[in-house]
C-alpha positions in Angstrom: 0.0 0.0 0.0 2.8 2.4 0.8 5.0 1.8 -2.2 5.7 5.0 -4.1 3.8 7.2 -1.7 5.4 10.3 -0.1 4.0 13.1 2.0 2.1 15.5 -0.4 3.8 18.7 -1.6 2.0 22.0 -1.9 2.2 24.1 -5.0 3.1 27.8 -4.4 0.0 30.1 -4.2 1.1 33.5 -5.4 0.2 36.7 -3.5 -2.2 37.7 -6.3 -4.0 34.3 -6.2 -4.2 34.5 -2.4 -5.8 37.9 -2.6 -8.5 36.7 -5.1 -9.3 33.7 -3.0 -9.5 35.8 0.2 -11.8 38.2 -1.4 -14.1 35.5 -2.6 -14.2 33.7 0.7 -15.0 37.0 2.5 -17.8 37.8 0.0 -19.4 34.4 -0.5 -18.0 32.0 2.1 -16.7 29.6 -0.5 -13.9 29.3 -3.0 -11.8 26.8 -5.0 -8.1 26.6 -4.8 -6.9 25.0 -8.1 -3.8 22.9 -8.3 -3.3 22.8 -4.6 -0.7 20.0 -4.8 2.1 19.2 -7.2 0.7 17.0 -10.0 2.8 14.0 -8.8 1.5 14.4 -5.2 -2.1 14.6 -6.3 -1.7 11.5 -8.5 0.0 9.5 -5.8 -2.7 10.5 -3.3 -5.4 9.5 -5.8 -3.7 6.1 -6.2 -3.6 5.6 -2.5 -7.2 6.6 -2.1 -8.3 4.1 -4.8 -6.9 1.3 -2.7 -8.4 2.2 0.6 -10.6 -0.3 2.5 -13.9 1.6 2.4 -17.1 1.1 4.4 -20.5 2.4 3.2 -22.0 5.1 5.4 -25.6 6.2 5.7 -28.2 7.1 8.3 -30.8 4.9 10.0 -33.4 6.7 12.1 -31.5 9.6 13.6 -28.0 8.1 13.7 -25.0 7.4 11.6 -24.4 3.9 10.4 -21.2 2.2 9.1 -21.8 -0.8 6.9 -18.6 -2.8 6.5 -17.8 -3.9 3.0 -17.5 -7.6 4.0 -21.0 -7.5 5.5 -22.5 -5.9 2.4 -20.7 -8.5 0.2 -22.5 -11.2 2.2 -26.0 -10.0 1.3 -28.1 -11.5 -1.4 -28.9 -9.3 -4.4 -32.5 -8.7 -3.3 -31.3 -7.7 0.2 -28.9 -5.2 -1.3 -31.6 -3.8 -3.5 -34.0 -3.5 -0.6 -31.4 -1.7 1.5 -30.7 0.7 -1.3 -34.4 1.4 -1.9 -34.9 2.1 1.8 -32.1 4.6 1.9 -33.2 6.4 -1.2 -36.8 6.6 0.1 -35.7 8.1 3.4 -33.8 10.8 1.6 -37.2 12.2 0.3 -38.2 13.3 3.8 -35.1 13.7 6.0 -31.4 14.3 6.1 -29.7 11.3 4.4 -26.5 10.3 2.7 -25.0 7.3 1.0 -21.3 7.1 0.1 -18.1 5.1 0.9 -15.9 6.3 3.7 -12.4 5.5 4.9 -12.0 7.2 8.3 -8.4 8.4 8.3 -8.5 10.7 11.3 -10.2 8.2 13.5 -7.7 5.5 12.5 -4.8 7.8 13.2 -6.3 8.8 16.6 -6.8 5.2 17.5 -3.2 4.2 16.5 -4.5 1.9 13.7 -3.6 3.9 10.6 -0.9 2.7 8.2 2.1 4.9 7.5 0.8 6.6 4.3 -2.3 7.8 6.1 -0.3 8.9 9.1 1.8 10.9 6.6 -1.3 12.5 5.1 -2.7 13.4 8.6 0.7 15.0 9.5 0.7 17.0 6.3 -2.9 18.3 6.8 -2.0 19.3 10.4 1.4 20.7 9.5 2.2 24.4 9.4 2.5 24.6 5.6 -1.1 23.5 5.0 -2.7 25.0 8.1 -0.8 28.3 7.7 -2.0 28.6 4.1 -5.6 27.9 5.3 -5.4 30.5 8.0 -4.0 33.0 5.5 -6.7 32.3 2.8 -9.7 32.2 5.2 -8.6 34.9 7.6 -9.5 32.6 10.5 -6.6 32.6 12.9 -8.3 30.1 15.3 -7.7 27.2 12.8 -5.5 24.8 14.8 -6.1 21.4 13.3 -7.7 19.5 10.4 -9.6 16.2 10.6 -9.9 14.1 7.5 -11.6 11.1 5.8 -11.5 9.7 2.3 -14.9 9.8 0.6 -15.9 7.8 -2.5 -19.2 8.5 -4.3 -20.2 5.8 -6.7 -23.2 5.6 -9.0 -26.3 6.6 -6.9 -24.5 8.0 -4.0 -25.5 11.4 -2.6 -25.5 13.8 0.4 -28.7 15.8 1.1 -28.8 19.4 2.4 -27.0 20.1 5.6 -24.8 22.9 7.0 -21.9 21.1 8.7 -22.5 22.7 12.1 -21.8 20.3 15.0 -21.9 21.5 18.6 -18.6 21.5 20.3 -16.5 20.6 17.2 -15.2 24.1 16.5 -15.6 23.8 12.8 -14.7 27.0 11.0 -14.4 25.8 7.4 -15.0 22.6 5.6 -12.6 21.5 2.9 -12.8 19.0 0.0 -9.6 18.0 -1.9 -10.9 16.5 -5.1 -8.8 13.7 -6.6 -10.7 12.1 -9.5 -9.1 13.0 -12.9 -11.4 14.0 -15.8 -14.7 14.4 -13.9 -17.6 15.7 -16.0 -20.3 18.1 -14.8 -23.1 15.8 -16.1 -21.8 12.9 -14.0 -23.3 14.6 -10.9 -21.5 14.6 -7.6 -21.5 18.4 -7.6 -21.0 20.4 -4.4 -24.1 22.5 -4.6 -24.7 25.6 -2.4 -28.3 26.3 -1.5 -29.8 29.8 -1.8 -32.5 31.3 0.3 -34.7 31.6 -2.8 -34.8 27.9 -3.3 -32.3 27.9 -6.2 -28.7 26.6 -6.4 -26.6 29.7 -5.7 -23.5 28.0 -7.1 -22.0 24.6 -7.6 -18.4 23.3 -7.7 -17.4 20.5 -10.0 -15.0 18.0 -8.3 -12.1 19.0 -10.5 -8.9 17.0 -10.0 -6.5 18.6 -7.5 -8.8 21.5 -6.6 -9.5 22.3 -3.0 -13.0 23.5 -2.2 -13.3 25.6 0.9 -16.7 26.6 2.5 -17.5 28.5 5.7 -19.4 26.7 8.4 -22.4 26.9 8.7 -23.7 27.1 5.1 -26.4 24.9 3.5 -25.1 22.7 0.8 -25.4 19.2 -0.6 -23.6 16.7 -3.0 -25.8 15.9 -5.9 -26.4 12.3 -6.8 -23.8 10.6 -9.0 -25.5 9.8 -12.3 -25.9 6.3 -13.8 -23.8 7.6 -16.7 -20.7 8.4 -14.5 -17.7 6.6 -15.8 -15.7 6.8 -12.6 -15.9 7.3 -8.8 -15.9 10.7 -7.1 -13.0 10.4 -4.7 -11.8 13.1 -2.4 -10.2 13.9 1.0 -12.7 15.8 3.1 -12.8 17.2 6.5 -13.0 20.4 8.6 -10.6 23.1 9.6 -11.1 23.3 13.4 -10.1 25.0 16.6 -8.9 23.0 19.6 
């Protein structure tokens, strides 16, 4: 798993680019930072993420549920179909999600993460990355980043929410997109919800682009289309205070 992987390397963000991103974040609360990493770093991270041992995550009742891949593989086809239909129906009336998750931060905290993931966690909590985030957002209280790998396959989605969680000190959410060649019509868009009931803006999960959004802000991830020719893979998390 670790062969060929090294800690990611940031591209230089020029003063002019920083100024544009700062202004956009101050005005709208959201921005994209294109080409965050060197091309080789982004490609290596994508390769690592493709080989992660994912669980499927969703909600049942009012709580989060992790569905281990081995358990799902043991289900009969009609059982899988019934589970999927139940999840899709619940999304019509309540907050719901369905996607694959590899909980990097939790594994690091528990001492169970393999070396490449520990390196990623150290990078995202290092001064190079956190210093850049504080500079772009203007939020000096950012002291740490948690992280997970998310994989949205055909039919996966995340309905409207605002990322607020009491006691978590989340200042900004971030999404580092890793899938090369993603098309708009494949879905999986990060959609920002306006007060008028329209989509205010939507970000395509472009390769090696970092999405930043202020917490709280209503948003969703649109369902990945049947026509999607790949999986929407990203590193996601929150920039938090202690």
